[in-house]
N, C-alpha and C positions, 0 to 999 in steps of 0.2 A: 751862670743863670742869675736868675733873683732869689728871693729868699723865700716871695711865695709858692713860686715854681718848687725848688727844691724841697719846702715843706709838701705840697703835694704831689711828688714825686714816690717821698716815701711813703708816705700816705696809701698808696696803689700798692706799694708794694709790699707792705703790711695787712693789706686787703681789710681796711678796717671799714672802706665805703659797703662792699658787700656782705658785711656784719648786719649792715645797717639798711638793708636795701629797702623797706618801708622805710625807712626817712627820709632817704632818698629819692624815692618816687614823691615824697609830700614835698619837697625841696624844687623838684625837677617841675610839675605839679606849678606849682606858686610862682616858677618863673612862667610858665607859658600864662598862667593868667592874668597876668601884670602886662604883658607882652601884647598878649589879645585886648586887654582893656584901653592901653594905650594907643595902642595903632591899630586895629582892626584885627578879624579874624581869617583874614588870608594871608598865608602866608608868603605867597609870593607877592605880595606889599610890603608886607610887616616883616622887615631881617629881622630884625631881634625874636617874633616869632616864630620865623625859618629855622635862626639857630638852635629855640630853644625847643623845638618839636626834635631836629635834628641829634640835639644833645639825650632828648627821653628816650628816641627809638635803639640807640647807641646805648643805650644803659636796660635796653629790654621791656622798655614800660611799656603795657599791654595798648592798644591800640583805643578800647573805652576810654582809659581813662585822659589819654591826650585829647579825646575829643571832648570830653568832660571838662575838660577845662579849658578848652578854648569857649564851649559856652558859657560857662561860669565869668569868661573874660567880658564877653562881649555883652553878657547881662541877658543871656537867653535862656540859663538855670538862675534861679536865685536861692541854689545850694550854700549853705554856710552863709558865715556873716563876713563881711566889709576888709579884703583884706588891705593893710596899708603896709608901704615902702617905708623904715627910717632906718638912719644913720645913729648908732650912737656914738662916743669918745670917749677912751677911755687909757688907759698906761697896763700894761703887764706888769710882771716884777721888772725889777732893773730897767726901771726907765723907759721902756721900749711902747712906743705908740701908736696904740690900736685905732682901725675906724672900724665897725661891727654893723655891715648887712644885716638887716633883718626883715621879716614880713611877718606880719602878725595881724590878728581880730580883736585883739586886746595889749594894748601897750604897758596899761600897768605889771603884766603880768614878764610880760619881757623884760622890763626896765629891771623887777624882783631878781628875777632868777637872775641878769648881766652883772647886778650891781653884787649876787651872793658869790658867782663863780669868781667873781675879779680879787671881790674881798678875802676871800677863803687863799686866794695863789698870793697874795701880798702884791694887789694891783689895787687899781683903783678907778669910777668912774667917774666919769670929766664931764662938765660943761661942755656945753656946746658952742663948736671953734674952738677948745683947747686946743684937740692935736690937728683940726681937719688941714690947716695953715701948711703943712709937715708932707702934707698927699697932695695929688694931680689927679683928676680924673681923666683916663686917656684907652684909647681902641688898644686891646690885646690880644695876642695871636700866640700859639705856642705849637712847632711843628717837629717833628723827626725829617732829621738830614744829617746828611758828611758836611765836609769841608767843599764838596765839589756842590751841593747843594746850596750850601750858605753862599754863595758867591751871585745863582744863579735870581736868589732868594733876595738878596741885598739889593739887585739892581732893579727887581720889580717891587718891591717895597718904596723904595726911595722915591721912584718912578711913582708911583701912587700916591705918595707922600709921608711914608715912616718918618719918625723924627730918629728912632735909636736900632738897629738888629745887628743880635750877637749869638754868638754858636759858642757851647757849655757843653763839650762831652758832643753828645749827639742829641740835644736838643737847641733849638733856633727859637728868639725870641724877635717877635716885632712888633716895636709900640708907638703908637702916632697919635694925631688928635682925634677927639671922637668923632668931630666931623668927615675924619679921613675913612671912618671903620667901614662902611659899606663897597667903597671904592677900594680897598684894602683888601677886605676878604674876595670880593669880584677880581677883584685881577692875580690873588694865590692862586683862584681856582684856578683863573682860565690859564693861569701857565703849569694846571696841574698836578698844584700842589695843596692837600685839603688837611688844613691846620686841625689838630688835634684838644684844642682850645679853642674859644674866639670868642672875644666878650668887650665889654667896660669893666674896667676897675681901678679902684686905688691904686696910684703906684708913689712909693715913697719918693722924696724928692734927694731923700738924703739919707742912708743907711748906718745904722750902728752896729761893730761889733763888739760880742761880749764872748767873753771863755767858756766853755766847753758846758759847766755844771752851769753857769748862770742862763745860756740857752737853752738848757733843757727846762729849765723851772718855766721859759718864758713859751718852750713850745707843748709844756704842758698844758701851761694856762691855757693856749691860743685853744689845745683839743679839747679840753673841759669847754668852751665857748658854743666849741663846732658842734658840740654834741646834745647842745638845745634845741629844740624842736624849732625855735623861730628863728634861730641865724640862718642866712645863707651864705653870707661868706663873712672871714674875717681878714683882713687886711692890716699888714704890719709894717715895719720900719726896722726890722732886725737882719741883717746878712748873715747868713746861715753858713758855717763853716763844715768843711767835709768831715771836721774830727765830730762835732756836734751830728751830721746826718748819718754818719757811723754807728754814733751813739745811739740817738735816738732809732735807731733803726735795728739796732740789739735789742733794745727795750720791749 
């Protein structure tokens, strides 16, 4: 399982997202706004919007919040400022590369907050292009399943254009080209598999492994970044060991 997914798993176990439901709703709403702005307000014709709505519903986001976000995205509602999606690049402690995905109405505020968190953690904000070359944008899916499911999912995913299918414990990950996203999603669902996570993300081309204490320093920095209101996702190239996973889980 990739480092990003192990981190997501431990956060779910700790219930961190439940404690920040208001912040979660804000992030989900922003994703709906951007999806509707990019591809229109019809979820049947806009895969990104359909996924964003499904994710919002799975997290018990009220129907009126979802509808309000769609209207804001399509321009029917003028509520709030203009949102823009920005990627910032930088380094966590110990040289771990970061791609920080933000959605903001005020980029000056956002960059100042990110710089403050990174500096305090012993990292740094980088110039555009400083770490992006270490990542590739890809279609990503995570599913619950057994070894038996893995064989079937592997077959379906490769046929639909996947580049890589892996299993770790009971989590199966599928990675493919961005342009294969819809075909992969439709094929997995047609075969009876509902991804727990589906979307486009930045995948590191090569991961680095650190000792447990160094890994914990990095994960604390990532957690501080994820606590910022304007940060949607933080992608990194740290290979999280089982030891680090256990240590952060106990923290």
